[in-house]
C-alpha positions, 0 to 999 in steps of 0.5 A, a space after each residue: 506540502 500544501 495548504 488550502 485556506 491560509 488566509 483564514 488560518 492566519 485570521 483565526 490565529 490572531 484570535 485563538 488556537 486552531 482546532 485540527 483533526 486527522 482521520 484514518 480509516 481502520 482498514 489495513 495495518 498502519 505502516 511506517 509512512 504513518 510517521 509522516 502525519 504523526 510527526 506533523 501532529 507533534 508539530 501542531 501540538 507544540 504550536 498549541 493547536 487542539 488536535 482530534 484523531 478520528 478512527 474512521 471505522 464507518 468509512 473503512 466499511 464503506 471503502 469497498 468493504 476492505 474491512 469486514 463489519 465483524 472485524 471493525 471493532 477489533 481493527 479500530 482498537 488495534 489502530 487506537 493502540 498502535 497510533 498511541 504507541 507511535 506517538 509515544 515513540 516520538 515523544 508526543 504527550 497523549 493528554 493533549 490529544 482527543 481520540 474519537 471513533 466515527 460510529 460514536 456520532 456518524 450513526 446519529 439521526 442528525 448526521 444521517 439526515 445530513 448524509 441524505 441532504 448532501 446526497 441530494 446535491 452531490 453528483 455521481 461524477 463529483 463523488 467518484 472524482 473526489 474519492 479517486 485517490 483514496 477509495 479503492 477503485 474497481 470496475 463496478 464501484 459500489 454505491 458505498 464508495 461514492 458516499 465516502 467523500 461526503 461523510 469525510 466532508 461532514 466530519 469537519 462540521 460534526 467534529 467542530 474543527 477549523 481545519 482538516 489535516 491529511 495526505 496530499 492524496 486526499 486533495 480531491 476530497 478536501 476540495 469536494 468538502 470546500 465546494 459542498 459544505 457551504 451548500 448545507 449552510 456549513 462553513 468551508 474549512 482549512 485543509 493542510 496536506 502532508 507529502 506521500 512517502 513512496 513505497 519501497 517498490 518506488 510507488 505509493 506506500 500502501 497497506 494493501 501492497 505488502 512489498 511496498 511497506 514496512 509494518 510497524 510490528 515487523 521483526 528486525 529481520 523482516 525490516 532488513 529483508 524488505 529494505 534489502 529488496 527496496 528500489 534504490 538505484 545508485 545515484 537515482 533520487 526519483 521514486 526512491 522510497 528509502 531516501 523519501 523516508 529519511 526526508 519526510 520522517 527521520 529528518 523531521 524527527 531528529 533534525 539530522 541523519 547519520 550514514 553508518 559505514 566502515 572506516 575504509 569507505 570514509 567512516 560515519 557521516 552526520 548530515 544536518 540538511 537533507 539536501 546535502 545527503 541527497 546531493 551526495 547520493 546523487 553523486 554516488 558519494 553515498 552507496 545504496 547499501 550504506 543508506 539502507 543499513 543506516 535507515 534500518 538502524 534508525 527505523 528500528 529505534 523508532 519501532 522498538 518501543 512499539 514492538 515492546 508494547 505489542 509484545 503483551 499477551 493482550 495486544 498480541 491477541 488483539 492483533 491476531 483477532 483484528 488481522 486473521 491470517 487468511 492462509 491459515 486453515 480453519 478447522 471444519 466439521 467435514 475434516 482435513 481435506 476441506 481444511 486444506 482447501 480453505 487454506 488455498 487462497 490467492 494471497 499465498 501467491 507472490 505475484 509482481 509486476 516485472 519489466 523484461 530487461 533482456 530476451 535471448 533464445 535458450 542455448 539448448 531449446 528452440 522453443 524457450 526464451 531466457 529472460 532477465 526480469 526486474 521485479 524490484 529486487 537488487 538483481 533481475 531474475 532469470 526466467 525461462 518461458 516457452 513463448 518463442 512460437 507465440 510472442 516475437 522477441 522484440 514484443 517481449 523486450 522492455 515490456 511489463 509482464 506479470 510474474 509469479 515469484 514464489 515458485 520453487 526455482 527449477 532448471 529448464 534444459 540446464 538454465 535455472 528459472 526463478 519465476 513464471 510469466 503469467 499468460 492468457 491462452 486461447 481455448 480453441 485451436 490454433 492456440 494463441 498466447 498473450 502475456 498478461 498486461 499490468 496497467 500503464 504506469 506500474 513499476 517493477 516490483 509492484 504487488 499484484 493481488 486478487 480483489 478481496 485478498 489484499 492483506 494476506 502474506 504470500 508463502 516464501 516458497 510454494 511447496 511443489 507437493 502441496 500444488 497450491 498454484 495448480 489448485 488456484 490456477 484451476 479457477 484462473 480465467 479471462 473475462 469477456 472484458 479481457 480482465 484476468 480473474 480468479 473466481 470472478 474476482 479481478 487481478 489488481 494492482 493499485 493502478 487497476 486491473 490486470 488484462 490481456 489484449 484480445 483473448 476473451 474467455 481464455 485460460 491463464 497459465 
C-alpha cells in the first residue's frame, strides 16, 4: 500500500538483492488476515530478496503483557509452526527463508545498551505516538509499552536488513525508526507496508476480537458460522471484510475468483479482475450470500493443509498449552466449589457493541421498550428493556449501546428478548440509569472484553442455572472516571474504554 524510501530501494537493487525482514509479536493466535503479508513475502522471495521472519517474543511480553512470560516459549513455537504451515499452504519454499526469535539477540549486552542509548534521546510523547496503532492502549500505560517502538527500530540494525515490511498500521513505528536510528549512528531503513484487511465486523481484523476474525485452525463449521454473521450489506463495498479478504488475499494468490451459485441465479462466474467483482457487488449483481459461500469454499482450501498439519498429537498438545482456555476450570485442592468459581471469567460473556435501529413502547407493558438492535448479524436482535422511566425514547434511537448477547432468550410480557442492554445505575435514591457508552467510532458487532481476558471464547449460551452472569455482575462497577469495570479491570473495545456519562461509583446491570 505504501513505500517509504523508494529511491534507496532502487539504488540497492542496481547493485544486489534487497534484505527484508517481517516481524510478528507472538501474542494472540494468527488469523486469516496473516495471508496478506504471507502472500507478499512470497512475492519478495520470487523477486530474489533475502527474507527474515522475526518471532518477536520479547515485544509480545512488553505489549502490556498480552502474552505472559511463562507462555512465551510455547506461543513462539506455535507461531513458528503455524506461519510455516501458512507459507507451505500457498507454495512458498521455506529453505529460502531465515527464521529468528527476538530473544536470540535482544537480551545481549550490545542490544541492551542500545535500548538505554535510545531511551536517552526519545521523548515519552514520541514513544507513545509511535505505538498508538500497534501497542495496546490503556488508560494508564506501562513503561514497557513505551519501549516497544524503540526495540522494533533497533531490530532493523541488529538483523542487518535494508528494509522492514509490515502492515500500514505500523507506519508510525516506521517513521519513528527513520527519525531515531540515525541519532545512534545507524542507517535509516526502507519501509514497505501492506494494507490492513477489515475484520468480519467491519473494523480491523484483530486477534483480540473473536468475532472479527477467522482463526487458521477454525473448523469448517466455525468458518461457515463466522462468515454467515459477517457484515456484508447488499451493494455496500465500504468496510466489507468479506470483499477485502477476496481483494487482498484470494486474488493475489490465485489471480482469479469464482462466484459459486445455482444456475437459476446465473450459474458460476469467474472474475479475473477484482474491480469487476466489486462493481457487480455494488450493483447487486452478486448477492452477499453467494459471495460468502464462495469465500468459504476458497478459504477452506487454504486452511485444509494447515488444519491437517495441526491435527498431529504433538501440535494439538502445543496449541492447547500455548493458548489454554481460561474458561476451563482448573482443579484445586480446595474442592469443586473453588473450581467452579475459577471457571467464572468475563471472557465467557458475549458482549458486543450494538446500534439501536428502532425503539417502540411494549404493547403490554408501560415500563418496557422493545428495541431492534444491530449487533453485526444478518438480522437485528429484538431486545426488551425496562428503560421507559429512565431514558427518553429519542435518546435511545440510533445510539450505540453495549449488549450482552449470550443470555438465554426469554419472553417478557409476550415478546422474546434476545439480549440485555447494559446500563450504569446510581447507588442512592432517586435511582438514575444510563446506558453504557462504547467509544466513538465503534461499529455494530465489535466485541467488548474485560482487560486481561481478550483471548477467551464466550459461551454459546449462558445456562441460567449456572448463574455465570450474576456471579460476574457482582463485581461490575463504574469507576470514579465513569469507566465500566470488573474487579478494577476496564471494559474495552479496540478503540478504548466503555464508559457512562455521569454515574461515578455506580453499579452495572
